[in-house]
N, C-alpha and C positions, 0 to 999 in steps of 0.2 A: 281349436273350435272352428264347425265351418259356419259360415253367416247364410243371410236369408237367402241371396242368390245361388249359392254350391247349392243350400236344400234343396230350392225351385229346381235346378237343373237336373239333380240326381232324381228328384219324384217324376219329372219328364221322362229321363231315361227307363225308369223302372216302368213307368204306365206305359211307354211303347214296347219295352219288352214282354211285359204280362198280359195286354190288355185290361181293360176296364173290368171285364169280368173274372179273371183270375186273381186281379188285384188284393181283395178282400179274404179270400184261401191264403193265398201268400203272407198278409201280414196276421193271419190267426197263426198257422203254423209258425214263424218266427216270434211270436211271443211266446207260442206254448214251448218254443226250444231255449228262448232265455230262460222263461220260470224254471224248467226244468234244471239249467245249468245253474243258476240261483240255488234252489233246493240243494243240489249235488254239491256245490260249493260251500254251503253252510251244514253240509254233512247230514241234513234231514235224508231219512229211506223212504221213497213213495211206496214200497209194499209194506204189506202187515208182518208184523211178527218180527224179533229180531234175527229169525234165521234166512230172512230175505226172500219168502215165500218158497223156500224149496223145505216143505213139512217132513220131510224122511228124518231130517235130522234133528226136528223139536216132537219129542217124545211127548210132550202134552197136547199137542196141537194136531186138529184134524185138518185134512187139505181143503183149500176153499172150494164151496161148489158153485158152480154157474146156473144164475137160473135164469 
């Protein structure tokens, strides 16, 4: 496990690489990636329906409409 000193060094390096303005965007995309990975590992499907979003193989479903 990383100690406090190592975490501070890593955060400083990340701040230098990405800059203060880009850092929130990087953190947000990293969080979304981790969330998607956990969903996939748990076996949850983010698309609607059991056909995976391909409604041509589902006779009772209408294709999704864009609003």
